[in-house]
C-alpha positions as CSV (number, residue, x, y, z in Angstrom):
1,M,19.0,64.3,-117.8
2,M,19.3,64.8,-114.1
3,K,22.7,66.5,-114.5
4,F,21.3,68.8,-117.1
5,Q,18.5,69.9,-114.8
6,K,20.9,70.5,-111.9
7,N,23.0,72.7,-114.2
8,Q,20.0,74.6,-115.3
9,I,18.9,75.2,-111.7
10,R,22.5,76.2,-110.8
11,F,22.5,78.6,-113.7
12,I,19.2,80.1,-112.7
13,L,20.3,80.6,-109.2
14,I,23.5,82.3,-110.3
15,C,21.5,84.6,-112.6
16,F,19.1,85.4,-109.8
17,A,22.0,86.2,-107.5
18,L,23.7,88.4,-110.0
19,T,20.4,90.2,-110.8
20,T,19.8,90.8,-107.1
21,I,23.3,92.2,-106.6
22,I,23.0,94.5,-109.7
23,S,19.6,95.6,-108.6
24,C,20.9,96.4,-105.1
25,K,23.8,98.4,-106.5
26,N,21.5,100.3,-108.9
27,A,19.2,101.0,-105.9
28,E,22.1,102.3,-103.9
29,K,23.3,104.4,-106.8
30,E,19.8,105.8,-107.3
31,E,19.5,106.6,-103.6
32,A,22.9,108.3,-103.6
33,D,22.0,110.2,-106.8
34,E,18.7,111.2,-105.2
35,M,20.4,112.4,-102.0
36,A,22.9,114.4,-104.1
37,S,20.2,116.0,-106.2
38,V,18.2,117.1,-103.1
39,D,18.4,120.9,-102.9
40,K,20.4,121.9,-99.9
41,I,18.9,124.5,-97.5
42,V,21.8,126.8,-98.5
43,P,23.2,126.1,-101.9
44,E,27.0,125.7,-102.0
45,D,27.5,127.4,-105.4
46,L,26.7,130.9,-104.0
47,N,29.2,133.5,-102.8
48,W,30.0,133.3,-99.1
49,S,28.0,136.5,-98.5
50,E,24.8,134.9,-99.7
51,R,25.6,131.6,-98.0
52,M,25.9,133.2,-94.7
53,L,22.9,135.5,-95.1
54,Q,20.7,132.6,-96.1
55,S,22.1,130.6,-93.1
56,E,21.1,133.5,-90.8
57,M,17.6,133.6,-92.4
58,Y,17.3,129.9,-91.8
59,R,18.4,130.2,-88.2
60,F,16.3,133.3,-87.6
61,P,13.3,133.4,-90.0
62,E,12.2,136.6,-88.4
63,A,14.8,139.3,-88.5
64,S,13.3,140.9,-85.4
65,K,14.5,137.8,-83.5
66,L,18.1,137.9,-84.6
67,D,20.6,137.4,-81.8
68,F,18.7,134.4,-80.4
69,R,15.8,136.5,-79.1
70,E,12.5,134.9,-78.0
71,E,10.6,138.0,-78.7
72,P,11.0,140.7,-81.4
73,G,13.3,143.6,-80.4
74,W,14.9,146.8,-81.7
75,S,18.6,146.5,-81.3
76,Y,22.0,147.2,-82.9
77,T,22.6,143.5,-83.8
78,N,19.6,143.4,-86.0
79,G,20.7,146.6,-87.8
80,L,24.2,145.1,-88.3
81,V,23.0,142.0,-90.1
82,L,20.4,143.9,-92.0
83,K,23.0,146.4,-93.3
84,A,24.8,143.4,-94.6
85,A,21.5,142.0,-96.0
86,K,20.9,145.4,-97.7
87,E,24.3,145.2,-99.5
88,V,23.7,141.6,-100.6
89,Y,20.3,142.7,-101.9
90,Q,21.8,145.5,-103.8
91,E,24.3,143.1,-105.4
92,T,21.8,140.4,-106.3
93,N,18.3,142.0,-106.5
94,D,17.0,138.9,-104.7
95,E,13.6,140.0,-103.3
96,R,13.9,137.5,-100.5
97,Y,16.6,139.6,-98.9
98,Y,14.6,142.8,-99.3
99,G,11.5,141.0,-97.7
100,Y,13.7,140.0,-94.7
101,I,14.8,143.6,-94.2
102,Y,11.3,145.0,-94.6
103,D,9.7,142.5,-92.2
104,Y,12.0,143.7,-89.4
105,A,10.7,147.3,-89.7
106,D,7.2,146.2,-90.4
107,T,7.2,144.2,-87.2
108,L,8.7,146.9,-85.0
109,I,7.4,150.2,-86.4
110,T,3.8,151.1,-85.5
111,D,1.4,152.9,-87.9
112,E,2.2,156.1,-85.9
113,G,5.9,155.7,-86.3
114,D,6.7,154.5,-82.7
115,I,9.4,151.9,-82.3
116,R,8.4,148.9,-80.3
117,T,10.8,148.0,-77.4
118,Y,12.7,151.3,-77.9
119,D,12.9,153.7,-74.9
120,L,14.2,157.2,-75.7
121,T,14.9,157.9,-72.0
122,D,17.6,155.2,-71.9
123,Q,19.7,157.5,-74.2
124,N,21.4,154.3,-75.5
125,L,23.6,154.9,-78.5
126,D,23.2,151.2,-79.5
127,M,19.6,151.8,-80.5
128,L,20.6,154.2,-83.3
129,N,22.3,151.6,-85.4
130,S,19.1,150.1,-86.8
131,G,18.1,153.5,-88.0
132,N,20.3,152.7,-91.0
133,T,17.7,150.1,-92.0
134,L,14.9,152.7,-91.8
135,L,16.9,155.1,-94.0
136,F,17.2,152.4,-96.6
137,L,13.5,151.4,-96.4
138,Y,12.2,155.0,-96.4
139,S,14.2,155.8,-99.5
140,K,12.4,152.9,-101.3
141,T,8.9,153.0,-99.8
142,K,8.4,156.6,-98.6
143,E,6.2,155.2,-95.8
144,E,5.4,158.0,-93.4
145,R,5.7,155.7,-90.3
146,F,9.4,155.0,-91.2
147,L,10.1,158.8,-91.5
148,E,8.4,159.4,-88.1
149,A,10.6,156.6,-86.5
150,L,13.7,158.2,-88.1
151,K,12.8,161.5,-86.6
152,L,12.4,159.9,-83.2
153,L,15.8,158.3,-83.4
154,R,17.4,161.5,-84.6
155,S,15.8,163.4,-81.6
156,Q,17.9,161.2,-79.3
157,I,21.1,162.9,-80.5
158,E,19.7,166.2,-79.3
159,T,19.2,164.9,-75.8
160,Q,22.1,162.5,-75.5
161,P,24.1,163.4,-72.4
162,R,27.7,164.5,-73.1
163,T,31.0,164.8,-71.4
164,K,32.3,168.4,-70.7
165,K,34.1,168.3,-74.1
166,G,31.0,167.2,-75.9
167,G,31.5,163.5,-76.2
168,F,28.4,161.3,-76.2
169,W,27.9,159.1,-73.1
170,H,27.4,155.6,-74.3
171,K,24.2,155.3,-72.3
172,Q,22.4,157.4,-69.7
173,R,23.4,154.9,-67.0
174,Y,27.0,154.9,-68.1
175,T,27.8,158.4,-66.9
176,Q,30.7,160.4,-68.4
177,Q,31.8,157.3,-70.4
178,M,32.7,157.1,-74.1
179,W,33.1,153.6,-75.6
180,L,34.5,152.7,-78.9
181,D,31.3,150.8,-79.6
182,G,29.3,154.0,-79.6
183,L,31.2,155.5,-82.6
184,Y,29.8,152.7,-84.8
185,M,26.3,152.7,-83.2
186,A,25.6,156.4,-83.6
187,H,27.7,158.1,-86.2
188,P,27.1,156.3,-89.6
189,F,23.4,156.8,-88.8
190,Y,23.9,160.4,-87.7
191,A,26.0,161.2,-90.9
192,H,23.6,159.3,-93.2
193,Y,20.5,161.1,-91.7
194,T,22.3,164.4,-92.0
195,Q,23.1,163.9,-95.7
196,T,19.5,162.8,-96.4
197,F,17.5,165.4,-94.5
198,S,19.5,168.3,-93.1
199,E,19.7,171.8,-94.5
200,E,23.2,173.2,-95.2
201,V,23.8,175.1,-92.0
202,E,22.4,172.4,-89.8
203,A,24.3,169.8,-91.8
204,E,27.6,171.6,-91.3
205,Q,27.1,171.6,-87.5
206,A,26.2,167.9,-87.5
207,Y,29.2,166.9,-89.5
208,N,31.4,168.9,-87.2
209,D,29.8,167.2,-84.2
210,I,30.5,163.8,-85.8
211,V,34.1,164.4,-86.5
212,H,34.5,165.8,-83.0
213,Q,33.6,162.4,-81.5
214,F,36.4,160.8,-83.4
215,D,38.8,163.6,-82.3
216,L,37.9,163.0,-78.7
217,V,38.5,159.2,-79.0
218,Q,41.8,159.8,-80.6
219,E,42.8,162.3,-77.9
220,H,41.8,160.3,-74.9
221,M,41.6,156.6,-75.8
222,K,44.6,156.0,-78.1
223,D,47.8,154.4,-76.6
224,E,50.7,156.2,-78.2
225,E,53.1,153.3,-77.8
226,T,51.0,150.7,-79.7
227,G,48.6,152.9,-81.7
228,L,45.7,150.7,-80.3
229,L,42.7,152.3,-78.6
230,Y,41.3,151.3,-75.3
231,H,37.7,150.0,-75.0
232,G,36.4,152.9,-72.9
233,W,37.2,156.3,-71.4
234,D,35.6,157.7,-68.2
235,S,36.0,161.4,-68.4
236,S,35.3,161.7,-64.6
237,K,37.9,158.9,-63.8
238,Q,35.5,157.6,-61.2
239,Q,34.9,154.0,-62.5
240,K,36.8,151.2,-60.9
241,W,38.0,150.1,-64.3
242,A,39.3,153.7,-65.2
243,D,42.9,154.6,-64.9
244,K,43.1,157.4,-62.3
245,K,45.3,159.6,-64.5
246,T,43.9,159.0,-68.0
247,G,40.4,157.6,-67.3
248,T,40.9,154.8,-69.8
249,S,40.0,151.1,-69.4
250,P,43.1,148.8,-69.1
251,N,42.9,146.6,-72.2
252,F,42.5,146.5,-76.0
253,W,39.4,144.5,-76.8
254,S,39.4,143.2,-80.4
255,R,35.7,143.9,-81.1
256,A,35.8,147.4,-79.7
257,M,38.6,148.2,-82.1
258,G,36.5,146.5,-84.8
259,W,33.5,148.8,-84.1
260,Y,35.8,151.8,-84.3
261,G,37.3,150.7,-87.7
262,M,33.9,150.1,-89.2
263,A,32.6,153.4,-87.9
264,M,35.4,155.3,-89.7
265,V,35.0,153.6,-93.1
266,D,31.2,153.9,-93.0
267,V,31.0,157.5,-91.8
268,L,33.3,158.4,-94.7
269,D,30.5,157.2,-97.0
270,Y,28.4,160.3,-96.0
271,L,30.9,162.9,-94.9
272,P,31.2,165.5,-97.7
273,Q,34.4,165.4,-99.8
274,D,35.2,169.0,-98.9
275,H,34.6,168.8,-95.1
276,E,37.8,169.7,-93.3
277,G,37.4,166.8,-90.9
278,R,37.4,164.2,-93.6
279,D,41.2,164.2,-93.9
280,R,41.6,163.7,-90.1
281,I,39.4,160.6,-90.1
282,I,41.4,159.2,-93.0
283,E,44.5,159.9,-91.0
284,Y,43.0,158.1,-88.0
285,L,42.1,155.2,-90.3
286,N,45.7,154.9,-91.5
287,Q,47.0,154.9,-87.9
288,F,44.4,152.2,-87.1
289,A,45.4,150.0,-90.0
290,E,49.1,150.2,-89.0
291,A,48.4,149.4,-85.4
292,I,46.1,146.3,-85.9
293,T,48.4,144.9,-88.6
294,K,51.2,144.8,-86.1
295,V,49.2,142.5,-83.8
296,Q,47.7,140.3,-86.5
297,H,48.5,136.6,-85.8
298,K,51.1,135.7,-88.4
299,E,50.1,132.1,-89.0
300,S,46.4,132.3,-89.2
301,G,45.8,135.9,-90.1
302,L,43.3,136.3,-87.3
303,W,43.3,138.5,-84.2
304,Y,43.1,137.7,-80.5
305,Q,40.3,138.6,-78.2
306,V,42.7,140.8,-76.2
307,L,44.7,142.2,-79.1
308,D,48.2,142.6,-77.7
309,Q,48.4,139.6,-75.4
310,G,48.3,136.5,-77.7
311,D,50.9,134.7,-75.6
312,R,48.8,134.7,-72.4
313,E,46.9,131.7,-71.2
314,G,43.2,131.7,-72.1
315,N,43.4,134.2,-75.0
316,Y,41.9,133.0,-78.2
317,L,41.5,134.0,-81.9
318,E,38.1,135.6,-82.1
319,A,35.8,135.7,-85.1
320,S,33.9,139.0,-84.9
321,G,36.9,141.3,-84.4
322,S,38.8,139.4,-87.2
323,S,35.8,139.8,-89.6
324,M,35.4,143.5,-88.7
325,F,39.1,144.2,-89.4
326,S,38.9,142.3,-92.7
327,Y,35.9,144.4,-93.7
328,T,37.4,147.7,-92.6
329,L,40.8,147.2,-94.3
330,A,39.3,145.9,-97.5
331,K,36.8,148.7,-97.8
332,A,39.4,151.4,-96.9
333,A,41.9,150.0,-99.4
334,K,39.3,149.8,-102.2
335,K,38.3,153.4,-101.5
336,G,41.9,154.6,-101.5
337,Y,41.9,155.7,-97.9
338,I,44.8,153.5,-97.0
339,A,47.7,151.8,-98.9
340,Q,46.9,148.8,-101.1
341,K,49.3,146.7,-99.0
342,Y,46.4,146.5,-96.4
343,M,44.2,144.6,-98.9
344,E,46.6,141.7,-98.5
345,V,46.2,142.0,-94.7
346,A,42.4,141.9,-95.2
347,E,42.6,138.9,-97.5
348,K,44.8,137.0,-95.1
349,A,42.4,137.7,-92.3
350,Y,39.4,136.6,-94.4
351,E,41.2,133.3,-95.4
352,G,42.0,132.8,-91.7
353,V,38.3,133.1,-90.8
354,L,37.3,130.6,-93.6
355,N,40.0,128.1,-92.7
356,N,39.7,128.2,-89.0
357,L,36.3,129.5,-87.9
358,V,33.8,128.6,-90.5
359,T,32.1,125.2,-90.7
360,V,29.4,124.0,-93.1
361,E,26.7,121.5,-92.2
362,E,25.5,118.7,-94.5
363,N,22.4,120.8,-95.4
364,G,24.7,123.6,-96.6
365,V,24.0,125.9,-93.5
366,V,27.1,127.9,-92.7
367,N,28.3,128.5,-89.1
368,L,30.8,131.1,-87.8
369,N,32.4,129.8,-84.7
370,Q,34.4,131.3,-81.8
371,V,32.5,134.6,-81.4
372,C,32.6,136.5,-78.1
373,A,29.0,136.9,-77.2
374,V,29.2,140.2,-75.4
375,A,31.6,142.4,-73.4
376,G,31.1,145.7,-71.7
377,L,32.2,148.0,-68.9
378,G,30.7,148.5,-65.4
379,G,27.1,147.5,-64.9
380,D,25.7,144.9,-62.6
381,P,27.4,142.4,-62.2
382,Y,30.4,144.7,-62.5
383,R,32.6,144.3,-65.6
384,D,36.1,145.4,-64.7
385,A,37.7,145.3,-68.2
386,S,40.5,143.1,-66.9
387,Y,42.2,140.5,-69.1
388,E,40.5,137.8,-67.2
389,Y,37.1,139.4,-67.8
390,Y,37.5,139.6,-71.6
391,I,38.7,136.0,-72.0
392,N,36.0,134.5,-69.8
393,E,32.9,136.1,-71.4
394,E,30.7,133.5,-73.3
395,I,31.9,132.3,-76.6
396,R,29.3,131.1,-79.1
397,S,28.7,130.3,-82.8
398,N,26.7,132.5,-85.1
399,D,26.5,135.6,-83.0
400,P,25.3,138.4,-85.3
401,K,28.2,140.6,-84.2
402,G,30.3,138.1,-86.2
403,T,28.0,137.0,-89.0
404,G,27.1,140.5,-90.1
405,P,30.8,141.7,-90.5
406,F,31.6,138.3,-92.1
407,I,29.0,139.0,-94.8
408,L,30.3,142.6,-95.3
409,A,33.9,141.4,-95.6
410,S,32.8,138.7,-98.1
411,L,31.2,141.4,-100.3
412,Q,34.2,143.7,-100.1
413,L,36.5,140.9,-101.1
414,D,34.1,139.5,-103.7
415,R,34.1,136.1,-102.2
């Protein structure tokens, strides 16, 4: 009898232990299933364009504070990401994206149509880029304040200081200087505004003016040997960074060339089909495509911060320029401006960005890494445009000058 009782107790203990183990395993499975079923902040089953846009909206819930701002501000970086947001919205009809765009303008445009933090007297071409956001919003809302703000931005073009040959200075304080950046900042807006509002004679003059800016850049900033364009040109040849014979800065900065490429493909959206300057810009775009393809990093498909000096110590494969080139080449190839072989270059570049420069957090938030934060010419402290200057500027993740073009490239490549 005692032996039977002991066996019973042993059997009960074994059953209890097994039940405990099974219960624990079930609990662990339920916990894992629960964790897996929790919605990520950014779902991973979306296209990369939406994944990056939603990541930006998570990082910067207020579009007026894009670019790591503490206070709302009117700037080109906001306009760059919001151009991408507009295109994602047009693809998806997701009202969250429209709300994000609208909130930017709603925050910074007063009831009277003034633009908070914008100072016309700076004559800063960078400030025109966000005008594209207003052109989009005005077409949908017809809010008078947006129209007044657009007129204010357009008035800057009338007063913008120019070189003797009619080229826009980049800013009032950068005397006699044209920068590649400025072609993107001003001219898609200038062309889009002209197409929307200008009468025939005025429009013809404006389109001629726009094409003239590209002509000047090609004449004074293109290196005939490589086909690449220098970052800046001082028509007075007085800046310390300027070559005393040509007036050009000494290096080929990746993002400057990226701005220029995007400027060309975006201006062509608004330049009339029968305008005599259209073929010239397409020709410049073909020269551009050939030149940047020659300096593409063969293994990764990316481009270096200083385009033609990949073998020098300190140079690195940079995300914003690579994303801009991918967007430019993909859009230009789809539009038929350049040969279809360049679509393969764009795709290789995009894969290079995904494989080498994009990381995804556990919550689904997407990061774009290895973006040059900023680079310019002159100023205080003085930026001398040397190789050492470009490679030693701050590098950071999720700079909007990279995330915006990444979204645009994703859309062009349907990724």
